[in-house]
C-alpha positions in Angstrom: 145.6 -10.9 -17.2 144.1 -9.4 -20.3 143.2 -5.8 -20.6 139.5 -6.8 -20.6 139.8 -8.7 -17.5 141.9 -5.9 -15.8 139.1 -3.5 -16.7 136.4 -5.9 -15.3 138.6 -6.4 -12.0 138.8 -2.6 -11.7 135.2 -2.0 -12.1 133.9 -4.9 -9.8 136.6 -3.9 -7.2 135.3 -0.4 -6.9 131.8 -1.8 -6.0 131.1 -0.9 -2.3 130.0 -3.4 0.2 126.6 -2.0 1.5 127.3 -3.1 5.1 131.0 -2.5 5.6 130.9 0.7 3.2 134.2 -0.2 1.6 135.3 -1.3 -1.9 135.3 -5.0 -2.5 138.9 -4.9 -3.6 140.0 -3.3 -0.2 138.1 -6.0 1.7 139.7 -8.9 -0.1 136.4 -10.2 -1.6 137.7 -10.6 -5.2 138.4 -13.9 -6.7 139.3 -15.1 -10.2 138.1 -12.9 -12.8 138.4 -13.8 -16.6 137.0 -12.7 -19.9 136.3 -14.9 -22.9 135.0 -12.9 -25.9 132.2 -10.8 -24.6 131.6 -13.1 -21.4 133.0 -12.1 -18.1 133.3 -14.7 -15.4 133.6 -13.0 -12.0 134.3 -14.7 -8.5 133.2 -13.0 -5.3 133.8 -14.3 -1.8 131.1 -13.1 0.7 132.0 -12.6 4.4 129.8 -15.3 5.8 127.3 -17.9 4.7 123.9 -16.3 4.3 125.2 -12.8 4.1 122.1 -10.5 4.2 123.7 -8.3 1.5 124.4 -11.1 -1.0 121.7 -10.1 -3.3 122.7 -6.5 -3.3 126.3 -7.3 -3.9 125.5 -9.8 -6.7 123.3 -7.1 -8.5 126.0 -4.4 -8.1 128.9 -6.6 -9.2 127.0 -7.9 -12.2 126.0 -4.3 -13.2 129.8 -3.1 -12.7 131.1 -6.0 -14.9 128.5 -5.4 -17.6 129.4 -1.6 -17.7 132.7 -2.6 -19.1 133.1 -2.0 -22.9 132.8 -5.2 -24.8 131.1 -7.2 -22.0 127.6 -8.6 -23.0 127.2 -11.3 -20.4 128.3 -11.8 -16.9 128.7 -15.1 -15.1 128.8 -14.6 -11.2 130.3 -17.1 -8.9 129.7 -16.5 -5.2 131.7 -18.1 -2.5 132.5 -17.6 1.2 135.6 -16.2 2.8 137.8 -18.8 4.7 138.3 -18.4 8.4 141.8 -17.0 7.9 140.5 -14.5 5.4 137.7 -13.4 7.8 140.4 -13.0 10.5 142.3 -10.9 8.2 139.3 -8.8 7.3 138.3 -8.1 11.1 141.9 -7.1 11.7 141.6 -4.6 8.7 138.4 -3.2 10.0 139.8 -2.8 13.5 142.6 -0.9 12.1 145.1 -1.8 14.6 142.8 -1.7 17.6 142.7 -4.8 19.9 139.4 -6.7 20.0 137.0 -5.2 22.3 138.9 -2.0 22.6 136.9 1.3 23.2 137.0 3.1 19.9 135.1 6.2 21.3 137.5 7.2 24.0 138.7 10.7 24.7 141.1 10.5 21.9 138.6 9.8 19.3 137.3 12.6 17.1 133.8 11.1 17.0 131.3 13.4 18.6 129.3 11.3 21.2 126.0 12.6 22.1 123.8 11.0 24.6 120.1 12.0 24.4 118.6 11.8 27.7 115.3 12.6 29.6 114.1 12.9 33.1 110.9 10.7 32.4 109.4 8.7 29.7 106.7 9.7 27.2 108.5 13.0 26.2 109.3 11.6 22.6 113.0 11.2 23.2 113.5 8.2 21.0 111.4 9.5 18.2 113.5 12.7 18.3 116.7 10.8 18.4 115.9 8.7 15.5 114.9 11.6 13.3 117.9 13.7 14.5 120.3 10.8 13.3 118.6 10.7 10.0 118.7 14.5 9.7 122.4 14.5 10.6 123.1 11.8 8.0 121.3 13.7 5.4 123.7 16.6 5.9 126.5 14.3 4.7 127.8 13.1 8.2 128.6 9.7 9.1 126.2 8.8 11.9 125.9 5.8 14.4 123.0 5.1 16.7 123.0 3.1 19.8 119.6 2.2 21.3 120.7 2.2 24.9 117.2 2.0 26.3 117.5 -1.8 26.8 114.2 -2.1 28.6 112.1 0.1 26.4 114.0 -0.3 23.0 112.0 1.2 20.1 114.7 2.6 17.7 114.5 -0.4 15.1 110.7 0.2 14.9 111.0 3.8 14.4 113.7 3.4 11.6 111.8 0.7 9.7 113.9 -2.3 10.9 111.1 -4.2 11.9 109.1 -6.0 9.2 105.1 -6.6 9.0 105.6 -9.8 11.0 107.4 -8.1 13.8 110.8 -9.5 12.8 113.7 -7.2 13.6 116.5 -6.9 11.0 119.6 -8.5 12.7 123.3 -7.4 12.5 125.8 -9.5 10.6 128.4 -11.3 12.5 131.9 -11.6 11.2 133.6 -13.8 13.8 133.5 -11.5 16.9 132.8 -8.4 15.0 129.1 -7.1 14.7 128.2 -5.1 11.6 125.1 -3.1 12.4 122.1 -2.6 10.0 121.9 0.6 8.2 118.6 2.6 7.9 118.5 5.9 6.1 122.3 6.0 6.0 122.4 5.6 9.9 124.3 2.6 11.5 122.0 1.3 14.1 122.2 -1.3 17.0 119.7 -2.2 19.5 119.1 -5.1 21.9 115.8 -5.8 20.0 118.3 -7.0 17.2 119.6 -9.9 19.3 116.4 -11.5 20.8 115.8 -15.0 19.5 113.2 -15.6 16.8 109.8 -15.3 18.2 111.0 -13.2 21.3 110.7 -9.8 19.6 107.7 -8.8 21.7 109.2 -10.1 25.0 110.5 -7.9 27.8 114.2 -7.8 28.8 114.4 -8.1 32.5 118.0 -7.3 33.3 119.6 -5.8 36.2 122.7 -3.4 36.6 125.6 -5.8 35.5 124.0 -7.0 32.4 122.9 -3.6 31.4 126.4 -2.3 31.8 127.8 -5.2 29.8 125.4 -4.7 27.1 126.1 -1.1 26.7 129.9 -1.8 26.8 129.5 -4.5 24.1 127.6 -2.1 21.8 130.5 0.3 22.1 133.4 -2.1 21.6 132.0 -5.1 19.6 130.0 -3.2 17.0 131.7 -2.0 14.0 130.7 1.4 13.2 133.6 2.4 11.1 134.7 6.1 11.1 131.8 8.2 12.5 131.4 11.9 12.7 128.6 11.6 15.4 127.5 8.8 17.6 124.1 9.2 19.3 122.9 7.2 22.2 119.2 7.0 22.8 119.2 6.8 26.7 116.6 5.3 28.8 114.6 7.9 30.9 116.0 8.7 34.4 119.2 8.5 36.0 119.5 4.7 36.6 122.1 2.0 35.8 122.6 2.8 32.0 123.0 6.5 32.7 125.8 5.7 35.2 127.4 3.1 32.9 127.5 5.6 30.0 128.9 8.2 32.3 131.8 5.8 33.4 132.3 4.4 29.8 132.1 7.8 28.0 132.9 10.6 30.6 133.7 13.0 27.7 130.4 12.6 25.9 128.0 15.5 25.3 124.4 15.3 26.7 121.2 16.5 25.0 118.4 16.7 27.5 114.9 16.4 26.2 111.8 17.7 27.9 108.3 18.7 27.2 107.0 22.3 28.2 105.1 20.8 31.1 106.5 21.5 34.4 106.1 17.9 35.6 108.6 16.7 32.8 111.0 19.8 33.0 111.4 19.5 36.7 112.5 15.9 36.3 114.7 16.5 33.3 117.0 18.8 35.2 118.1 15.7 37.1 119.4 13.9 34.2 121.5 16.8 33.2 122.8 17.1 36.9 123.8 13.4 36.8 125.6 13.7 33.4 127.8 16.5 34.9 128.6 14.5 38.0 130.2 11.9 35.6 132.1 14.6 33.7 129.9 14.8 30.8 128.9 18.2 29.2 125.4 19.4 28.8 125.3 20.5 25.1 121.9 21.9 25.3 118.2 21.2 25.8 115.4 20.3 23.4 111.8 21.0 24.2 109.5 18.6 22.5 105.7 18.6 22.0 105.7 22.3 22.1 102.9 24.6 21.0 101.7 24.0 17.4 99.7 26.4 15.1 96.2 25.6 13.6 95.6 26.5 9.9 93.5 29.6 11.1 96.7 30.8 13.0 95.4 29.6 16.5 98.2 28.5 18.8 97.6 25.5 20.9 100.0 24.6 23.7 98.5 21.3 25.1 101.4 20.7 27.3 101.8 24.5 28.4 104.9 26.5 27.7 108.4 27.4 29.1 109.5 23.9 30.2 112.5 23.8 27.9 113.8 27.3 28.9 113.3 26.3 32.5 115.5 23.3 32.1 118.2 25.3 30.2 118.2 28.0 32.9 118.4 25.5 35.7 121.4 23.8 34.2 123.3 26.9 33.3 125.6 28.9 35.4 128.1 31.8 34.8 130.8 29.7 33.5 128.8 27.0 31.4 125.5 28.5 29.9 123.3 25.7 28.5 121.1 26.8 25.5 117.6 25.8 24.4 118.6 24.3 21.1 115.2 23.7 19.6 111.5 23.7 20.4 109.8 20.9 18.4 106.0 21.6 18.0 103.5 18.8 18.6 102.8 17.1 15.2 100.5 14.4 14.1 102.7 13.7 11.2 105.6 13.0 13.5 103.6 10.5 15.4 102.0 8.7 12.4 105.4 8.5 10.6 107.0 7.1 13.7 104.4 4.4 13.9 105.1 3.7 10.2 108.8 3.4 10.7 109.6 6.2 8.5 111.3 9.4 9.9 109.1 12.6 9.4 112.3 14.3 8.2 112.2 11.9 5.3 108.4 11.5 4.8 107.2 14.9 5.4 110.2 17.3 5.5 107.9 20.4 5.2 106.2 19.6 8.5 106.9 22.0 11.3 108.3 19.3 13.5 110.6 18.0 10.7 111.8 21.6 9.9 112.5 22.1 13.6 114.5 18.9 13.8 116.4 19.7 10.6 117.4 23.0 12.1 118.6 21.3 15.3 120.7 18.9 13.1 122.2 21.9 11.2 123.1 23.5 14.6 124.8 20.3 15.9 126.5 19.7 12.7 128.5 22.9 12.7 129.4 22.8 16.5 133.2 22.1 16.7 134.4 18.9 18.4 135.9 19.6 21.7 139.6 18.4 21.9 140.2 19.2 25.4 141.9 16.1 27.1 142.4 14.4 23.7 145.7 13.4 22.5 146.3 14.5 18.9 148.2 12.5 16.3 151.3 14.9 16.1 154.9 14.2 16.3 157.9 16.6 16.7 160.8 16.1 14.3 
């Protein structure tokens, strides 16, 4: 191989796959690369036919090859991996784990945080979506599972639904599911698996199907190495809450309520059920709290004190539960959610966005609990 071809291979190999977040050379996607004069011919094998990242990869590879000194033109040939190559790729991505093995067990260093609420309508999903984006903006690797199967809304909140109502779908590499990425957050939701034209239909499933869906999200979706995995839980203490308690008994729980007593009284129950499955209540978030008008007047539409009441009720002498944040009611938060743009991105100066950013900063510096986890140490 000539020096020029080697330089092009090095530049192209460093291009990162936008879905798998690894260099093309590491993923085995490079093919023949030759240089004739000032023309570089570059071959790339995509993971699957119709790869949704094909255009992005083609553009990045072309730019990388063209950046090499002496290269004026790039001829790009896109192919597709063979079944054996895809099998090798999935084995590489699993990093020695068996297919459908749980990557987020007690030995994992990924913090798993289930965001729960006692009842619907408290803004839990909007908060979770914004919190995920705010954590990713702090440089953390973040995954988000929309576990609210019957009331899924995360794809819309993160702009993964187009103007025609079509939801962006994951990429399937054999049995491995690669989730879409929005605002640097890897996202999966049941809404991404509904057939074309069924995006607006209802999911009417009972306990066993719900359990299997959550389990598959945890085992079959390739999130890679995560710092934090958030789960947007359905309201209440039903089948999904029980399944998550069984599958992730070491998870932390964030309880969301409004200041209203009707919401806070019910929110306490979600924290109690979490503890019954062994999970730890990391804290309480009060949403739709009082906001301040331009003239300085404070308006508390939903009353006050609900968040602290939940924190106090879930605390005891051995395990105090803090009120981690009070998110003020915000028109920008609502409008940006409807537009599919997180308020922490669209209007970071908004009071609600600032409160969510502070919550993310608080959670980001909390250490991972290592109790009950086996550490990769050996004695010599």
